[in-house]
OpenMM code with the backbone's topology and positions (N, CA, C; nanometers):
from openmm import Vec3, app, unit

residues = "MET LYS ARG ILE PHE SER VAL PHE VAL SER LEU GLY LEU ALA ALA MET PHE LEU LEU SER GLY VAL SER VAL ALA LYS ALA SER PRO SER TYR ASP GLN GLU VAL THR GLU THR ALA LYS VAL TYR LEU GLY THR PRO TYR LYS TRP GLY GLY THR THR ALA LYS GLY PHE ASP ALA SER GLY PHE THR LYS PHE ILE TYR LYS THR THR VAL VAL LYS LYS ASP ILE PRO ARG THR ALA ALA ASP GLN PHE LYS GLY GLY ALA ALA VAL ALA LYS GLY LYS GLU LYS LEU GLY ASP LEU VAL PHE PHE LYS THR ASN GLY LYS SER VAL SER PHE VAL GLY ILE TYR LEU GLY ASN ASN SER PHE ILE ALA ALA THR THR LYS GLY VAL ARG ILE GLN SER MET ASN THR LYS TYR TRP LYS ASP ILE TYR SER GLY ALA ARG ARG TYR LEU ARG".split()
positions = [
    Vec3(5.3554, 6.7254, 9.3626),
    Vec3(5.4261, 6.7883, 9.2539),
    Vec3(5.5084, 6.9093, 9.3046),
    Vec3(5.4470, 6.9910, 9.3926),
    Vec3(5.5187, 7.1060, 9.4473),
    Vec3(5.6412, 7.0595, 9.5259),
    Vec3(5.6244, 6.9485, 9.5957),
    Vec3(5.7339, 6.8957, 9.6779),
    Vec3(5.8505, 6.8531, 9.5883),
    Vec3(5.8229, 6.7865, 9.4800),
    Vec3(5.9290, 6.7418, 9.3877),
    Vec3(5.9983, 6.8642, 9.3284),
    Vec3(5.9197, 6.9636, 9.2863),
    Vec3(5.9779, 7.0856, 9.2312),
    Vec3(6.0689, 7.1526, 9.3337),
    Vec3(6.0249, 7.1624, 9.4584),
    Vec3(6.1029, 7.2219, 9.5658),
    Vec3(6.2346, 7.1489, 9.5870),
    Vec3(6.2299, 7.0153, 9.5835),
    Vec3(6.3519, 6.9354, 9.5994),
    Vec3(6.4494, 6.9632, 9.4858),
    Vec3(6.3982, 6.9689, 9.3619),
    Vec3(6.4852, 6.9966, 9.2470),
    Vec3(6.5481, 7.1357, 9.2562),
    Vec3(6.4698, 7.2333, 9.2958),
    Vec3(6.5228, 7.3699, 9.3108),
    Vec3(6.6330, 7.3728, 9.4179),
    Vec3(6.6065, 7.3082, 9.5303),
    Vec3(6.7058, 7.3027, 9.6383),
    Vec3(6.8329, 7.2351, 9.5940),
    Vec3(6.8197, 7.1213, 9.5235),
    Vec3(6.9374, 7.0512, 9.4739),
    Vec3(7.0125, 7.1362, 9.3724),
    Vec3(6.9394, 7.2044, 9.2878),
    Vec3(7.0027, 7.2912, 9.1872),
    Vec3(7.0815, 7.4039, 9.2520),
    Vec3(7.0213, 7.4671, 9.3526),
    Vec3(7.0907, 7.5760, 9.4232),
    Vec3(7.2137, 7.5245, 9.4955),
    Vec3(7.2026, 7.4093, 9.5581),
    Vec3(7.3159, 7.3511, 9.6289),
    Vec3(7.4287, 7.3191, 9.5308),
    Vec3(7.3946, 7.2649, 9.4147),
    Vec3(7.4943, 7.2317, 9.3139),
    Vec3(7.5633, 7.3593, 9.2634),
    Vec3(7.4836, 7.4642, 9.2390),
    Vec3(7.5417, 7.5904, 9.1922),
    Vec3(7.6405, 7.6459, 9.2949),
    Vec3(7.6022, 7.6399, 9.4208),
    Vec3(7.6884, 7.6905, 9.5263),
    Vec3(7.8182, 7.6117, 9.5337),
    Vec3(7.8079, 7.4806, 9.5326),
    Vec3(7.9251, 7.3945, 9.5436),
    Vec3(8.0171, 7.4038, 9.4226),
    Vec3(7.9601, 7.4216, 9.3070),
    Vec3(8.0401, 7.4271, 9.1858),
    Vec3(8.0874, 7.5670, 9.1483),
    Vec3(8.0394, 7.6671, 9.2190),
    Vec3(8.0731, 7.8052, 9.1846),
    Vec3(8.2105, 7.8476, 9.2307),
    Vec3(8.2731, 7.7672, 9.3157),
    Vec3(8.4052, 7.8032, 9.3673),
    Vec3(8.3990, 7.8975, 9.4840),
    Vec3(8.2815, 7.9231, 9.5368),
    Vec3(8.2693, 8.0112, 9.6535),
    Vec3(8.3233, 7.9368, 9.7743),
    Vec3(8.4099, 8.0015, 9.8437),
    Vec3(8.4696, 7.9388, 9.9624),
    Vec3(8.4118, 8.0027, 10.0859),
    Vec3(8.3861, 7.9198, 10.1849),
    Vec3(8.3343, 7.9728, 10.3101),
    Vec3(8.4487, 7.9927, 10.4094),
    Vec3(8.5689, 7.9527, 10.3728),
    Vec3(8.6830, 7.9708, 10.4605),
    Vec3(8.7199, 8.1173, 10.4673),
    Vec3(8.7564, 8.1633, 10.5827),
    Vec3(8.7983, 8.3011, 10.5998),
    Vec3(8.9475, 8.3050, 10.6248),
    Vec3(9.0141, 8.4009, 10.5638),
    Vec3(9.1577, 8.4152, 10.5835),
    Vec3(9.1827, 8.4718, 10.7232),
    Vec3(9.2804, 8.4186, 10.7893),
    Vec3(9.3140, 8.4716, 10.9206),
    Vec3(9.4399, 8.5568, 10.9054),
    Vec3(9.4442, 8.6681, 10.9753),
    Vec3(9.5614, 8.7547, 10.9619),
    Vec3(9.6842, 8.6904, 11.0271),
    Vec3(9.7997, 8.7318, 10.9795),
    Vec3(9.9225, 8.6834, 11.0401),
    Vec3(9.9430, 8.7577, 11.1720),
    Vec3(10.0300, 8.7051, 11.2547),
    Vec3(10.0569, 8.7708, 11.3835),
    Vec3(10.1033, 8.9144, 11.3643),
    Vec3(10.1907, 8.9391, 11.2649),
    Vec3(10.2395, 9.0761, 11.2453),
    Vec3(10.1253, 9.1701, 11.2060),
    Vec3(10.0350, 9.1238, 11.1225),
    Vec3(9.9197, 9.2073, 11.0852),
    Vec3(9.8254, 9.2260, 11.2039),
    Vec3(9.8058, 9.1219, 11.2794),
    Vec3(9.7196, 9.1311, 11.3975),
    Vec3(9.7730, 9.2352, 11.4956),
    Vec3(9.9016, 9.2329, 11.5205),
    Vec3(9.9627, 9.3270, 11.6132),
    Vec3(9.9511, 9.4694, 11.5615),
    Vec3(9.9878, 9.4912, 11.4360),
    Vec3(9.9892, 9.6282, 11.3827),
    Vec3(9.8491, 9.6859, 11.3671),
    Vec3(9.7556, 9.6047, 11.3182),
    Vec3(9.6190, 9.6546, 11.3002),
    Vec3(9.5489, 9.6791, 11.4343),
    Vec3(9.5755, 9.5945, 11.5318),
    Vec3(9.5183, 9.6152, 11.6647),
    Vec3(9.5780, 9.7427, 11.7263),
    Vec3(9.7063, 9.7617, 11.7102),
    Vec3(9.7704, 9.8815, 11.7647),
    Vec3(9.7055, 10.0087, 11.7084),
    Vec3(9.6737, 10.0074, 11.5811),
    Vec3(9.6119, 10.1246, 11.5172),
    Vec3(9.4727, 10.1575, 11.5750),
    Vec3(9.4054, 10.0572, 11.6263),
    Vec3(9.2748, 10.0798, 11.6891),
    Vec3(9.2872, 10.1796, 11.8052),
    Vec3(9.4019, 10.1819, 11.8675),
    Vec3(9.4227, 10.2665, 11.9858),
    Vec3(9.4832, 10.4027, 11.9545),
    Vec3(9.4896, 10.4388, 11.8261),
    Vec3(9.5375, 10.5743, 11.7908),
    Vec3(9.4581, 10.6778, 11.8682),
    Vec3(9.5270, 10.7733, 11.9251),
    Vec3(9.4611, 10.8805, 12.0009),
    Vec3(9.4389, 10.8494, 12.1481),
    Vec3(9.4602, 10.7246, 12.1891),
    Vec3(9.4454, 10.6926, 12.3304),
    Vec3(9.5447, 10.7783, 12.4097),
    Vec3(9.5022, 10.8390, 12.5187),
    Vec3(9.5901, 10.9299, 12.5912),
    Vec3(9.7107, 10.8613, 12.6550),
    Vec3(9.8136, 10.9425, 12.6764),
    Vec3(9.9328, 10.8975, 12.7470),
    Vec3(9.9017, 10.8984, 12.8968),
    Vec3(9.9511, 10.7968, 12.9658),
    Vec3(9.9422, 10.7925, 13.1105),
    Vec3(10.0694, 10.7272, 13.1626),
    Vec3(10.1452, 10.7982, 13.2446),
    Vec3(10.2680, 10.7424, 13.3001),
    Vec3(10.2336, 10.6147, 13.3757),
    Vec3(10.3015, 10.5053, 13.3413),
    Vec3(10.2747, 10.3768, 13.4044),
    Vec3(10.1501, 10.3083, 13.3507),
    Vec3(10.0854, 10.3680, 13.2496),
    Vec3(9.9595, 10.3153, 13.1977),
    Vec3(9.9753, 10.1880, 13.1168),
    Vec3(9.8871, 10.0930, 13.1430),
    Vec3(9.8916, 9.9645, 13.0742),
    Vec3(9.7537, 9.9209, 13.0229),
    Vec3(9.6584, 10.0135, 13.0197),
    Vec3(9.5238, 9.9795, 12.9734),
    Vec3(9.4768, 10.0808, 12.8702),
    Vec3(9.3659, 10.0494, 12.8065),
    Vec3(9.3112, 10.1372, 12.7025),
    Vec3(9.2654, 10.2718, 12.7563),
    Vec3(9.2655, 10.2896, 12.8878),
    Vec3(9.2347, 10.4214, 12.9463),
    Vec3(9.3524, 10.5160, 12.9327),
    Vec3(9.4715, 10.4603, 12.9169),
    Vec3(9.5937, 10.5391, 12.9018),
    Vec3(9.7158, 10.4498, 12.9048),
    Vec3(9.8130, 10.4785, 12.8179),
    Vec3(9.9342, 10.3960, 12.8075),
    Vec3(10.0582, 10.4806, 12.8220),
    Vec3(10.1641, 10.4191, 12.8730),
    Vec3(10.2982, 10.4696, 12.8465),
    Vec3(10.3528, 10.3814, 12.7352),
    Vec3(10.4729, 10.4106, 12.6876),
    Vec3(10.5245, 10.3390, 12.5689),
    Vec3(10.5317, 10.1881, 12.5883),
    Vec3(10.5977, 10.1429, 12.6933),
    Vec3(10.6136, 9.9985, 12.7119),
    Vec3(10.4836, 9.9330, 12.7600),
    Vec3(10.3985, 10.0087, 12.8276),
    Vec3(10.2674, 9.9561, 12.8661),
    Vec3(10.1829, 9.9285, 12.7423),
    Vec3(10.1974, 10.0140, 12.6409),
    Vec3(10.1250, 9.9967, 12.5147),
    Vec3(10.1709, 9.8697, 12.4428),
    Vec3(10.3014, 9.8531, 12.4267),
    Vec3(10.3515, 9.7352, 12.3551),
    Vec3(10.3160, 9.6072, 12.4298),
    Vec3(10.3284, 9.6097, 12.5612),
    Vec3(10.2933, 9.4921, 12.6421),
    Vec3(10.1446, 9.4584, 12.6244),
    Vec3(10.0590, 9.5594, 12.6298),
    Vec3(9.9141, 9.5409, 12.6150),
    Vec3(9.8805, 9.4816, 12.4783),
    Vec3(9.9379, 9.5362, 12.3735),
    Vec3(9.9063, 9.4890, 12.2371),
    Vec3(9.9494, 9.3440, 12.2199),
    Vec3(10.0688, 9.3115, 12.2600),
    Vec3(10.1166, 9.1735, 12.2440),
    Vec3(10.0340, 9.0749, 12.3275),
    Vec3(9.9901, 9.1164, 12.4427),
    Vec3(9.9174, 9.0264, 12.5337),
    Vec3(9.7708, 9.0090, 12.4926),
    Vec3(9.7073, 9.1132, 12.4380),
    Vec3(9.5627, 9.1071, 12.4132),
    Vec3(9.5269, 9.0647, 12.2712),
    Vec3(9.6232, 9.0530, 12.1809),
    Vec3(9.5943, 9.0044, 12.0468),
    Vec3(9.6043, 8.8525, 12.0442),
    Vec3(9.5833, 8.7935, 11.9278),
    Vec3(9.5933, 8.6474, 11.9155),
    Vec3(9.7355, 8.5998, 11.9473),
    Vec3(9.8294, 8.6906, 11.9464),
    Vec3(9.9689, 8.6555, 11.9771),
    Vec3(9.9766, 8.6014, 12.1203),
    Vec3(9.9038, 8.6674, 12.2116),
    Vec3(9.8982, 8.6281, 12.3542),
    Vec3(10.0395, 8.6108, 12.4135),
    Vec3(10.1270, 8.7003, 12.3784),
    Vec3(10.2657, 8.6950, 12.4264),
    Vec3(10.2820, 8.7916, 12.5424),
    Vec3(10.3329, 8.7393, 12.6527),
    Vec3(10.3555, 8.8206, 12.7723),
    Vec3(10.5007, 8.8673, 12.7691),
    Vec3(10.5201, 8.9909, 12.7248),
    Vec3(10.6563, 9.0446, 12.7168),
    Vec3(10.6856, 9.1272, 12.8421),
    Vec3(10.8119, 9.1552, 12.8690),
    Vec3(10.8454, 9.2332, 12.9896),
    Vec3(10.7766, 9.3682, 12.9933),
    Vec3(10.7734, 9.4306, 13.1108),
    Vec3(10.6979, 9.5549, 13.1316),
    Vec3(10.7718, 9.6791, 13.0830),
    Vec3(10.9013, 9.6883, 13.1003),
    Vec3(10.9708, 9.8116, 13.0660),
    Vec3(11.0380, 9.8034, 12.9300),
    Vec3(11.0611, 9.9201, 12.8692),
    Vec3(11.1293, 9.9245, 12.7401),
    Vec3(11.2665, 9.8609, 12.7504),
    Vec3(11.3391, 9.8915, 12.8578),
    Vec3(11.4749, 9.8356, 12.8740),
    Vec3(11.4712, 9.6827, 12.8806),
    Vec3(11.3740, 9.6272, 12.9534),
    Vec3(11.3622, 9.4816, 12.9620),
    Vec3(11.3104, 9.4202, 12.8315),
    Vec3(11.2233, 9.4907, 12.7614),
    Vec3(11.1764, 9.4422, 12.6320),
    Vec3(11.2922, 9.4373, 12.5335),
    Vec3(11.3827, 9.5330, 12.5452),
    Vec3(11.5014, 9.5396, 12.4554),
    Vec3(11.5965, 9.4235, 12.4818),
    Vec3(11.5977, 9.3722, 12.6024),
    Vec3(11.6830, 9.2596, 12.6370),
    Vec3(11.6325, 9.1267, 12.5804),
    Vec3(11.5011, 9.1194, 12.5511),
    Vec3(11.4409, 8.9957, 12.5018),
    Vec3(11.4265, 8.9963, 12.3506),
    Vec3(11.3592, 8.8946, 12.3006),
    Vec3(11.3369, 8.8834, 12.1576),
    Vec3(11.4667, 8.8587, 12.0826),
    Vec3(11.4560, 8.8530, 11.9519),
    Vec3(11.5726, 8.8332, 11.8646),
    Vec3(11.6121, 8.9688, 11.8069),
    Vec3(11.7412, 8.9987, 11.8114),
    Vec3(11.7916, 9.1248, 11.7561),
    Vec3(11.7635, 9.1310, 11.6055),
    Vec3(11.7278, 9.2495, 11.5602),
    Vec3(11.6981, 9.2734, 11.4183),
    Vec3(11.7910, 9.3824, 11.3679),
    Vec3(11.8594, 9.3560, 11.2576),
    Vec3(11.9521, 9.4544, 11.2008),
    Vec3(11.8758, 9.5770, 11.1503),
    Vec3(11.9391, 9.6919, 11.1611),
    Vec3(11.8789, 9.8178, 11.1136),
    Vec3(11.8460, 9.8042, 10.9660),
    Vec3(11.7254, 9.8418, 10.9307),
    Vec3(11.6794, 9.8290, 10.7933),
    Vec3(11.6140, 9.6968, 10.7619),
    Vec3(11.6185, 9.6025, 10.8559),
    Vec3(11.5575, 9.4688, 10.8369),
    Vec3(11.4329, 9.4507, 10.9222),
    Vec3(11.3835, 9.5589, 10.9794),
    Vec3(11.2627, 9.5503, 11.0639),
    Vec3(11.1449, 9.5038, 10.9804),
    Vec3(11.0572, 9.4266, 11.0468),
    Vec3(10.9355, 9.3757, 10.9835),
    Vec3(10.8150, 9.4215, 11.0651),
    Vec3(10.6970, 9.4145, 11.0022),
    Vec3(10.5728, 9.4486, 11.0715),
    Vec3(10.5690, 9.3799, 11.2083),
    Vec3(10.5328, 9.4552, 11.3104),
    Vec3(10.5159, 9.3986, 11.4426),
    Vec3(10.6413, 9.3908, 11.5273),
    Vec3(10.7592, 9.4164, 11.4693),
    Vec3(10.8811, 9.4192, 11.5489),
    Vec3(10.8743, 9.5378, 11.6442),
    Vec3(10.9431, 9.5275, 11.7551),
    Vec3(10.9516, 9.6388, 11.8484),
    Vec3(11.0763, 9.7198, 11.8136),
    Vec3(11.0607, 9.8515, 11.8081),
    Vec3(11.1732, 9.9413, 11.7803),
    Vec3(11.1984, 10.0252, 11.9046),
    Vec3(11.3257, 10.0453, 11.9351),
    Vec3(11.3652, 10.1062, 12.0618),
    Vec3(11.4488, 10.2312, 12.0420),
    Vec3(11.4352, 10.3210, 12.1416),
    Vec3(11.5010, 10.4524, 12.1348),
    Vec3(11.5522, 10.4915, 12.2720),
    Vec3(11.6551, 10.5775, 12.2703),
    Vec3(11.7123, 10.6323, 12.3953),
    Vec3(11.6620, 10.7754, 12.4120),
    Vec3(11.5383, 10.7893, 12.4569),
    Vec3(11.4816, 10.9240, 12.4728),
    Vec3(11.5424, 10.9981, 12.5917),
    Vec3(11.6034, 10.9241, 12.6829),
    Vec3(11.6653, 10.9912, 12.7969),
    Vec3(11.8143, 11.0202, 12.7731),
    Vec3(11.8615, 10.9851, 12.6544),
    Vec3(11.9998, 11.0124, 12.6166),
    Vec3(12.1015, 10.9112, 12.6686),
    Vec3(12.0606, 10.8198, 12.7547),
    Vec3(12.1558, 10.7282, 12.8166),
    Vec3(12.1316, 10.5824, 12.7780),
    Vec3(12.0104, 10.5371, 12.8007),
    Vec3(11.9780, 10.3961, 12.7797),
    Vec3(11.8426, 10.3837, 12.7125),
    Vec3(11.8090, 10.2622, 12.6702),
    Vec3(11.6801, 10.2390, 12.6059),
    Vec3(11.5687, 10.2779, 12.7044),
    Vec3(11.4820, 10.3676, 12.6577),
    Vec3(11.3771, 10.4189, 12.7460),
    Vec3(11.2426, 10.4347, 12.6762),
    Vec3(11.2356, 10.3980, 12.5471),
    Vec3(11.1137, 10.4166, 12.4705),
    Vec3(11.1013, 10.3066, 12.3671),
    Vec3(10.9775, 10.2613, 12.3409),
    Vec3(10.9544, 10.1511, 12.2480),
    Vec3(10.8276, 10.1767, 12.1676),
    Vec3(10.8277, 10.1286, 12.0442),
    Vec3(10.7109, 10.1349, 11.9596),
    Vec3(10.7009, 10.0074, 11.8775),
    Vec3(10.5944, 9.9975, 11.7983),
    Vec3(10.5698, 9.8804, 11.7142),
    Vec3(10.5892, 9.9228, 11.5692),
    Vec3(10.6784, 9.8523, 11.5009),
    Vec3(10.7102, 9.8846, 11.3614),
    Vec3(10.5923, 9.8560, 11.2698),
    Vec3(10.5598, 9.9548, 11.1827),
    Vec3(10.4458, 9.9432, 11.0921),
    Vec3(10.4878, 9.9257, 10.9448),
    Vec3(10.6153, 9.9316, 10.9175),
    Vec3(10.6626, 9.9269, 10.7792),
    Vec3(10.6894, 10.0672, 10.7302),
    Vec3(10.7627, 10.0766, 10.6191),
    Vec3(10.7942, 10.2056, 10.5571),
    Vec3(10.8571, 10.3052, 10.6550),
    Vec3(10.9423, 10.2552, 10.7418),
    Vec3(11.0114, 10.3391, 10.8414),
    Vec3(10.9153, 10.4174, 10.9315),
    Vec3(10.8031, 10.3561, 10.9640),
    Vec3(10.7125, 10.4198, 11.0596),
    Vec3(10.6807, 10.3222, 11.1721),
    Vec3(10.6398, 10.3779, 11.2831),
    Vec3(10.6044, 10.2975, 11.3990),
    Vec3(10.4921, 10.3641, 11.4741),
    Vec3(10.4245, 10.2872, 11.5588),
    Vec3(10.3173, 10.3401, 11.6409),
    Vec3(10.3609, 10.3227, 11.7862),
    Vec3(10.3339, 10.4277, 11.8645),
    Vec3(10.3782, 10.4253, 12.0041),
    Vec3(10.2926, 10.5191, 12.0878),
    Vec3(10.2959, 10.4943, 12.2177),
    Vec3(10.2291, 10.5820, 12.3122),
    Vec3(10.3272, 10.6931, 12.3494),
    Vec3(10.3089, 10.8082, 12.2889),
    Vec3(10.3931, 10.9254, 12.3171),
    Vec3(10.3252, 11.0112, 12.4229),
    Vec3(10.3919, 11.1145, 12.4673),
    Vec3(10.3291, 11.2039, 12.5652),
    Vec3(10.2058, 11.2737, 12.5070),
    Vec3(10.1911, 11.2693, 12.3751),
    Vec3(10.0721, 11.3283, 12.3104),
    Vec3(9.9693, 11.2204, 12.2750),
    Vec3(9.9850, 11.1022, 12.3321),
    Vec3(9.8944, 10.9901, 12.3062),
    Vec3(9.9507, 10.8932, 12.2052),
    Vec3(9.8742, 10.7910, 12.1740),
    Vec3(9.9183, 10.6901, 12.0781),
    Vec3(9.9168, 10.7532, 11.9396),
    Vec3(10.0349, 10.7533, 11.8757),
    Vec3(10.0513, 10.8175, 11.7468),
    Vec3(10.1428, 10.7367, 11.6568),
    Vec3(10.1294, 10.7611, 11.5273),
    Vec3(10.2218, 10.7024, 11.4295),
    Vec3(10.3347, 10.8020, 11.4070),
    Vec3(10.4566, 10.7524, 11.4101),
    Vec3(10.5757, 10.8350, 11.3960),
    Vec3(10.6601, 10.7881, 11.2778),
    Vec3(10.7334, 10.8767, 11.2185),
    Vec3(10.8270, 10.8425, 11.1125),
    Vec3(10.9674, 10.8291, 11.1716),
    Vec3(11.0296, 10.7171, 11.1409),
    Vec3(11.1677, 10.6973, 11.1874),
    Vec3(11.2676, 10.7768, 11.1017),
    Vec3(11.2166, 10.8431, 10.9977),
    Vec3(11.3033, 10.9216, 10.9099),
    Vec3(11.3303, 11.0622, 10.9648),
    Vec3(11.2577, 11.1029, 11.0699),
    Vec3(11.2847, 11.2348, 11.1256),
    Vec3(11.4186, 11.2338, 11.1981),
    Vec3(11.4805, 11.3474, 11.2034),
    Vec3(11.6123, 11.3573, 11.2683),
    Vec3(11.6058, 11.3109, 11.4136),
    Vec3(11.5001, 11.3495, 11.4841),
    Vec3(11.4881, 11.3131, 11.6245),
    Vec3(11.4943, 11.1626, 11.6438),
    Vec3(11.4092, 11.0873, 11.5734),
    Vec3(11.4060, 10.9417, 11.5925),
    Vec3(11.5313, 10.8754, 11.5369),
    Vec3(11.5859, 10.9247, 11.4255),
    Vec3(11.7108, 10.8685, 11.3717),
    Vec3(11.8230, 10.8769, 11.4716),
    Vec3(11.8335, 10.9942, 11.5345),
    Vec3(11.9473, 11.0202, 11.6268),
    Vec3(11.9416, 10.9359, 11.7541),
    Vec3(11.8219, 10.8928, 11.7961),
    Vec3(11.8132, 10.8203, 11.9221),
    Vec3(11.7751, 10.6741, 11.9050),
    Vec3(11.7714, 10.6273, 11.7805),
    Vec3(11.7358, 10.4871, 11.7527),
    Vec3(11.8388, 10.3934, 11.8163),
    Vec3(11.7893, 10.2907, 11.8845),
    Vec3(11.8779, 10.1941, 11.9529),
    Vec3(11.8770, 10.0564, 11.8913),
    Vec3(11.7711, 10.0215, 11.8191),
    Vec3(11.7626, 9.8895, 11.7587),
    Vec3(11.6228, 9.8351, 11.7613),
    Vec3(11.6109, 9.7115, 11.7145),
    Vec3(11.4806, 9.6459, 11.7079),
    Vec3(11.4931, 9.5025, 11.7589),
    Vec3(11.3809, 9.4518, 11.8050),
    Vec3(11.3739, 9.3122, 11.8531),
    Vec3(11.2499, 9.2478, 11.7928),
    Vec3(11.2641, 9.1201, 11.7603),
    Vec3(11.1509, 9.0439, 11.7053),
    Vec3(11.1034, 8.9435, 11.8110),
    Vec3(10.9781, 8.9602, 11.8487),
    Vec3(10.9151, 8.8694, 11.9445),
    Vec3(10.8178, 8.7741, 11.8723),
    Vec3(10.7797, 8.8087, 11.7496),
    Vec3(10.6845, 8.7280, 11.6749),
    Vec3(10.7545, 8.6164, 11.6009),
    Vec3(10.6833, 8.5076, 11.5779),
    Vec3(10.7395, 8.3964, 11.5006),
    Vec3(10.7478, 8.4325, 11.3543),
] * unit.nanometer
topology = app.Topology()
chain = topology.addChain("A")
for resn in residues:
    res = topology.addResidue(resn, chain)
    for name in ("N", "CA", "C"):
        topology.addAtom(name, app.Element.getBySymbol(name[0]), res)
């Protein structure tokens, strides 16, 4: 009798679970979300000239690391100038999450890169470490060079 009762309880619970609409599927983030959220994990990581690891990054070392170590698994060029030569050009104001944004910090050519976060902000390895920056400041507006899309 206990066995029959146990079977009915088990069947009842299974039916409730199946009919309740509970899904066991998990949503997977898009590549742009994966890139931007992973980049944020490294906020505060120190700057290191030539750095390409979580011990310290320079700007292009940071973008290369993020693209390579996320589910994107994209191997982009090492320098900001070479990263600017690749990808698809993005018109100013049309940047999307995960796009790379480029700047002429040396006054001559593309020399700095960050990852676009939306709302005119980006994350990058600055000399003060990995930080979120606003593209609305005069400094970044004046030296903005463009954006490139490497994500599908």
